[in-house]
C-alpha positions as CSV (number, residue, x, y, z in Angstrom):
1,M,13.9,-0.2,-3.4
2,K,11.3,-0.3,-1.7
3,Y,9.7,-4.1,-0.8
4,L,6.8,-5.4,0.6
5,L,7.3,-8.1,2.9
6,L,3.9,-10.5,2.9
7,V,3.9,-12.3,5.6
8,H,1.0,-15.7,5.2
9,H,0.0,-18.1,7.6
10,D,-2.5,-20.3,8.7
11,E,-5.0,-18.5,10.3
12,E,-6.2,-21.4,12.2
13,A,-3.0,-23.4,14.0
14,F,-2.2,-19.0,14.5
15,D,-4.8,-19.4,16.7
16,K,-3.5,-23.4,18.5
17,I,-0.8,-20.7,19.1
18,P,-0.1,-20.3,23.3
19,E,-1.3,-16.5,24.0
20,G,1.9,-16.1,25.8
21,T,4.0,-17.0,22.5
22,R,1.4,-15.6,20.4
23,E,2.4,-11.6,22.4
24,D,5.4,-11.7,21.8
25,M,5.9,-11.9,18.4
26,L,4.1,-9.0,18.0
27,A,6.4,-7.4,20.3
28,E,9.5,-9.1,18.2
29,S,7.8,-7.7,15.3
30,I,7.5,-4.5,16.6
31,R,11.5,-5.2,17.8
32,L,12.3,-4.6,14.3
33,C,10.4,-2.5,12.9
34,H,12.3,-0.1,15.7
35,Q,14.9,-1.4,14.5
36,L,14.2,-1.0,10.4
37,D,14.2,2.7,11.1
38,S,16.6,3.6,12.7
39,N,18.8,2.5,10.0
40,G,15.8,4.6,7.8
41,Q,14.2,0.7,6.4
42,Y,11.2,1.4,8.0
43,V,7.9,2.5,6.4
44,H,5.0,0.8,7.7
45,A,3.9,-2.4,9.3
46,S,0.8,-4.2,10.0
47,P,-1.1,-7.2,10.9
48,L,-4.2,-8.2,9.1
49,Q,-7.4,-8.5,10.8
50,P,-9.0,-12.8,10.6
51,E,-9.2,-13.4,6.2
52,A,-13.7,-13.2,7.8
53,T,-13.7,-10.2,8.3
54,G,-12.3,-8.7,5.3
55,T,-14.8,-8.0,1.9
56,I,-13.4,-8.3,-2.2
57,V,-14.9,-6.1,-4.5
58,R,-15.4,-6.3,-8.3
59,V,-16.3,-4.9,-10.6
60,R,-17.9,-6.5,-13.4
61,D,-19.6,-4.4,-16.6
62,G,-20.0,-1.5,-14.8
63,K,-21.5,-3.3,-11.3
64,P,-19.4,-4.4,-8.3
65,M,-19.9,-7.3,-7.2
66,I,-19.1,-7.6,-3.6
67,T,-18.5,-10.6,-0.9
68,D,-17.4,-11.3,1.9
69,G,-15.1,-13.8,3.8
70,P,-13.5,-15.6,3.8
71,F,-12.3,-16.8,0.2
72,M,-10.2,-18.9,-0.5
73,E,-9.8,-22.4,0.9
74,T,-5.9,-22.7,1.0
75,K,-3.7,-23.3,3.5
76,E,-2.4,-19.6,4.8
77,Q,-4.1,-16.1,4.3
78,L,-2.9,-13.7,5.0
79,A,-1.4,-11.8,7.8
80,G,-0.2,-8.9,7.2
81,Y,3.3,-7.4,6.1
82,F,6.1,-4.6,6.8
83,L,6.7,-2.2,4.0
84,I,10.5,-2.0,4.0
85,D,13.3,0.8,2.1
86,A,16.0,-2.1,1.1
87,R,18.8,-2.0,-1.1
88,D,18.4,-4.8,-3.2
89,R,15.9,-8.0,-2.9
90,D,19.2,-9.9,-1.0
91,E,19.1,-7.5,2.2
92,A,15.4,-7.6,1.8
93,V,15.2,-11.5,1.8
94,A,17.4,-10.7,4.6
95,I,14.2,-9.1,6.7
96,A,12.0,-11.2,5.7
97,S,13.8,-13.6,7.1
98,R,14.1,-12.0,10.8
99,V,9.8,-11.7,10.3
100,P,8.2,-13.7,13.6
101,G,5.4,-15.3,11.1
102,A,8.7,-16.7,9.2
103,R,8.5,-19.0,11.5
104,I,5.7,-20.3,11.5
105,G,4.6,-19.6,7.8
106,T,5.9,-17.3,4.7
107,V,7.2,-13.8,4.1
108,E,6.8,-13.6,0.5
109,V,9.1,-10.7,-0.7
110,R,7.5,-8.2,-3.5
111,P,9.1,-5.4,-4.7
112,V,6.8,-2.0,-5.1
113,R,7.1,-0.5,-8.5
114,E,7.6,2.7,-8.9
115,V,4.3,5.2,-9.9
116,S,4.7,8.8,-10.4
117,G,2.3,11.5,-9.4
118,L,1.0,9.5,-5.8
119,P,0.0,11.6,-4.2
120,G,3.2,12.0,-1.6
121,E,5.3,12.1,-4.3
């Protein structure tokens, strides 16, 4: 079953972490991706640009409404994701605990709903 691991952290606090430490965390995340890949569990992963670079799109009464970031006054922002294959929730949680971002923020584990008819299915 596929799980999406949503990595959240405080962007301001993250920016205060020394550059070398942030580079080490990225390298650790890349190593984790390679380990997952060798186990057949890796689907995709990527960090995200800061929240301020995003855009919200809503359609109301047939009209798109566009809002540039930042979006919400929250302590943590969505920082990246891992899309993995895991046997069950317990295995997905175990993998999430290995994500470096879990040490400075949170990792939300969400099962992905299977939908037929999508490209590549």
